[in-house]
Structures are given as C-alpha cells and as structure tokens.
C-alpha positions in Angstrom: -82.5 -167.5 -42.7 -81.6 -170.7 -44.5 -78.4 -169.1 -45.8 -77.5 -168.0 -42.3 -78.1 -171.6 -41.0 -75.9 -173.0 -43.8 -73.1 -170.6 -43.0 -73.3 -171.4 -39.3 -73.2 -175.1 -39.9 -70.3 -174.7 -42.3 -68.4 -172.6 -39.6 -69.1 -175.1 -36.9 -67.9 -177.9 -39.2 -64.7 -176.0 -40.0 -64.2 -175.2 -36.3 -64.7 -178.8 -35.3 -62.3 -179.9 -37.9 -59.7 -177.4 -36.7 -60.2 -178.5 -33.1 -59.7 -182.1 -34.0 -56.6 -181.2 -36.0 -55.2 -179.2 -33.1 -56.0 -182.0 -30.7 -54.3 -184.6 -32.9 -51.3 -182.3 -33.4 -51.0 -181.7 -29.6 -51.2 -185.5 -29.0 -48.5 -186.1 -31.5 -46.3 -183.4 -29.9 -46.8 -184.9 -26.5 -46.0 -188.4 -27.9 -42.8 -187.0 -29.5 -41.7 -185.4 -26.3 -42.4 -188.5 -24.3 -40.5 -190.6 -26.9 -37.6 -188.2 -26.8 -37.5 -188.3 -23.0 -37.6 -192.1 -23.1 -34.8 -192.3 -25.6 -32.7 -189.8 -23.5 -33.2 -192.0 -20.5 -32.2 -195.1 -22.4 -29.1 -193.4 -23.8 -28.2 -192.0 -20.3 -28.6 -195.5 -18.8 -26.2 -196.9 -21.5 -23.8 -194.1 -20.9 -23.9 -194.6 -17.1 -23.1 -198.3 -17.5 -20.2 -197.6 -19.8 -18.8 -194.9 -17.4 -19.0 -197.2 -14.4 -17.4 -200.1 -16.2 -14.5 -198.1 -17.6 -15.6 -198.6 -21.2 -13.9 -195.3 -22.2 -10.7 -195.8 -20.2 -9.2 -194.3 -17.1 -10.4 -190.8 -16.6 -7.6 -190.0 -14.2 -4.8 -191.2 -16.4 -4.0 -187.7 -17.8 -2.1 -189.1 -20.8 -5.4 -190.3 -22.3 -7.9 -188.2 -20.4 -8.4 -185.6 -23.2 -9.1 -188.3 -25.7 -11.6 -190.0 -23.4 -13.5 -186.7 -22.8 -13.5 -185.9 -26.5 -15.0 -189.3 -27.4 -17.8 -188.8 -24.9 -18.4 -185.2 -25.8 -18.5 -185.8 -29.6 -21.2 -188.4 -29.3 -24.7 -187.3 -30.6 -26.8 -185.3 -28.0 -23.9 -185.6 -25.5 -24.9 -182.5 -23.5 -28.5 -183.6 -23.1 -27.5 -187.1 -22.1 -24.8 -186.0 -19.7 -27.1 -183.5 -17.9 -29.9 -186.0 -17.8 -27.5 -188.5 -16.2 -26.2 -186.0 -13.6 -29.8 -185.1 -12.5 -30.9 -188.8 -12.3 -30.8 -189.6 -8.6 -31.2 -193.3 -9.4 -28.1 -193.4 -11.6 -24.8 -194.7 -10.1 -23.1 -191.9 -8.3 -19.7 -192.7 -9.9 -21.3 -192.3 -13.4 -22.9 -189.0 -12.4 -19.4 -187.8 -11.1 -17.7 -188.8 -14.3 -20.4 -187.0 -16.3 -19.7 -183.9 -14.3 -16.0 -184.2 -15.1 -16.8 -184.2 -18.8 -19.0 -181.1 -18.6 -16.5 -179.2 -16.4 -14.0 -179.7 -19.2 -16.4 -179.0 -22.1 -19.4 -177.0 -20.9 -18.7 -175.7 -17.4 -21.8 -173.5 -17.3 -23.8 -176.7 -16.8 -23.7 -176.3 -13.0 -26.7 -174.0 -12.6 -28.6 -176.0 -15.1 -28.4 -179.2 -13.1 -28.2 -177.5 -9.6 -25.1 -176.4 -7.7 -26.0 -178.3 -4.6 -26.5 -181.5 -6.7 -23.0 -181.2 -8.2 -21.4 -180.4 -4.8 -23.1 -183.5 -3.3 -21.8 -185.6 -6.2 -18.3 -184.4 -5.6 -18.5 -185.0 -1.9 -19.5 -188.6 -2.6 -16.6 -188.9 -5.0 -14.2 -187.7 -2.3 -15.7 -190.0 0.4 -15.7 -193.0 -1.9 -12.3 -192.3 -3.6 -13.8 -192.5 -7.1 -10.5 -191.2 -8.6 -8.6 -194.0 -6.8 -5.9 -191.6 -5.7 -5.6 -188.6 -3.4 -3.5 -186.7 -6.0 -6.8 -185.7 -7.6 -7.8 -183.8 -4.5 -4.6 -181.8 -4.1 -1.7 -181.5 -1.7 -3.6 -178.8 0.1 -2.2 -176.4 2.7 1.6 -176.1 2.4 1.3 -176.3 -1.4 -1.8 -174.2 -1.8 -3.1 -176.9 -4.1 -6.7 -177.9 -4.5 -5.9 -180.6 -7.1 -7.6 -181.0 -10.5 -10.7 -182.5 -9.0 -10.8 -180.8 -5.6 -10.9 -177.4 -7.4 -14.4 -178.2 -8.6 -15.7 -177.4 -5.1 -14.1 -173.9 -5.4 -15.6 -173.5 -8.9 -19.0 -174.4 -7.6 -18.5 -171.7 -4.9 -20.6 -170.8 -1.9 -23.3 -173.5 -2.7 -20.6 -176.2 -2.0 -20.0 -175.0 1.6 -23.0 -176.7 3.3 -22.0 -180.0 1.7 -18.4 -179.6 2.8 -19.4 -178.6 6.3 -20.9 -182.1 6.8 -17.5 -183.6 6.2 -15.7 -181.6 8.9 -16.0 -184.4 11.4 -14.9 -187.2 9.1 -11.6 -188.8 10.3 -11.2 -191.2 7.4 -7.7 -191.1 6.0 -7.7 -194.2 3.8 -7.2 -192.3 0.6 -3.5 -192.5 -0.6 -1.3 -190.6 -3.0 0.2 -192.3 -6.0 3.6 -191.8 -7.6 7.0 -192.0 -6.1 7.9 -188.5 -4.8 4.2 -187.5 -4.8 3.2 -190.5 -2.7 6.1 -190.0 -0.2 5.1 -186.3 0.2 1.4 -186.6 0.2 1.0 -189.7 2.4 3.3 -188.1 5.0 0.6 -185.5 5.7 -1.9 -188.2 6.7 -4.8 -186.1 5.5 -8.3 -187.0 6.6 -11.5 -186.2 4.8 -12.0 -183.3 7.2 -8.7 -181.8 6.2 -9.7 -181.7 2.5 -13.1 -180.3 3.4 -11.6 -177.6 5.6 -9.1 -176.6 2.9 -11.8 -176.2 0.2 -14.0 -174.2 2.6 -11.2 -171.9 3.5 -10.6 -171.3 -0.3 -14.3 -170.6 -1.0 -14.9 -168.4 2.1 -11.4 -166.9 2.3 -11.1 -167.9 5.9 -7.5 -168.8 6.8 -6.9 -172.3 8.1 -3.4 -172.9 9.4 -1.9 -176.3 8.6 -0.3 -178.3 11.5 1.4 -181.7 11.3 -0.2 -182.7 14.6 -3.8 -184.0 13.9 -5.0 -182.6 17.2 -3.7 -179.1 16.3 -5.4 -179.5 12.9 -8.7 -180.4 14.7 -8.4 -177.2 16.7 -8.1 -175.2 13.5 -11.1 -177.0 12.1 -13.1 -176.1 15.3 -12.1 -172.4 14.7 -13.3 -172.7 11.1 -16.7 -174.1 12.3 -17.0 -171.2 14.8 -16.2 -168.7 12.0 -18.8 -170.3 9.7 -21.5 -170.4 12.4 -21.0 -166.6 13.1 -20.5 -165.6 9.4 -22.9 -162.9 8.3 
C-alpha cells in the first residue's frame, strides 16, 4: 500500500511538473506570436509612411518602377508586411494601394489571401483619388481596347470587382488628366469620366459590350443599358 502511495505521489508530481512546463511553453508561444504581430504592425506602419511620402520614388515612372518594386520586395519579411498593410483598414489608402501594386508584380496570388473585395475597393479609391496622378495608368479605354497598367487590375480581380465598380457608374468626375504630348492630346480629347472607366472595366469582366460615343449623353445611355444588363444578369 505504501509503495502504491509513493508511486501515485511520484506520478502526480511528474504530471504537475509536465503541466507547468506545458503551460509555460504555451505562454511563451503566445508571447512570441504577440511580439511577432506587434513587430509586423510596426514594420507595416513604417512601410506605409515611406510609401505615402515617396521614400522609394515615383511608382508610375516606368523607367525606375522595376527598381522600386525590387527594393521593397527584397526587404526582410516583405510579403508578410505588405499583406498586413493591405488588410489594415486604418492604414493610409494610398499606402495600401501601392502595396497592392508591389504584390501584383511579385506575388499576384495575394488577392484571395487579403480578400478580392478589399483589393477592388482599394483600387476604386485609387481611381477616385487619382493616386497615380495621371489617367494614362487607367487606360485609353474603348477605341483602343486599353485597360491601362493599373486599370487592368480590376479585370485581374474579376467578378468580385464588379459590385465596387457598379457604385462608380453615376460618378461624373472628369478631373483626371492624361500626361505626355500625343497621349495627353488623345486621352484628354475623350473627356472620360469616372463612370466611363468603371463601365469599360465592367464590360471587360462581364463581357457585356459597351459602345463608345463621343457625346457624353450617348455614353450615359450606354451606361444605363449596362446597368439594366447587370440587374437582369443571371
């Protein structure tokens, strides 16, 4: 009986020690995860500030764009920091947009990881706020069948971008201008509005033809047809 009691006490002592060890290990693991998340947040905040302030250079100067993207991508833990920044609803929208641009170039499968609707909304805000500072980025649209190097992101996102774009179909703003000599003369002659860009991207995604007209009222009629088609799309 005494031997049994000693064995039981020894077993309980070992079990208690194992439990304490497991508890300490779990606490350390949680602390490490919390510390890692905290560092990722700090790193993402620093990255956001640099992106907004143009620390890396002009993303849309295509002579230096590749070097800019490489320098960001080659930084330690770049994928984790970029995805964290994109998902951070409190981060500056322009920083989130530029982070998306890096990942579209270097790791385009990031979209489902951060959410297609999230990325679509970020690009809608980039269009509305002219983050690229030139309409060239968004394409010459209809007569040239050109989505532009940034506008094509909506097409890459696909069907999940449509609800975000539909919200822009009543936006008449046409303050965004084309740069360059011949490009500016050509692009600005179209007097594209935000709604014209949105309608073009939707037509590409949904494969619904939208006819271009020089007259804005005729374009509006085409957009109304598009709205009707979308409302009755099965």
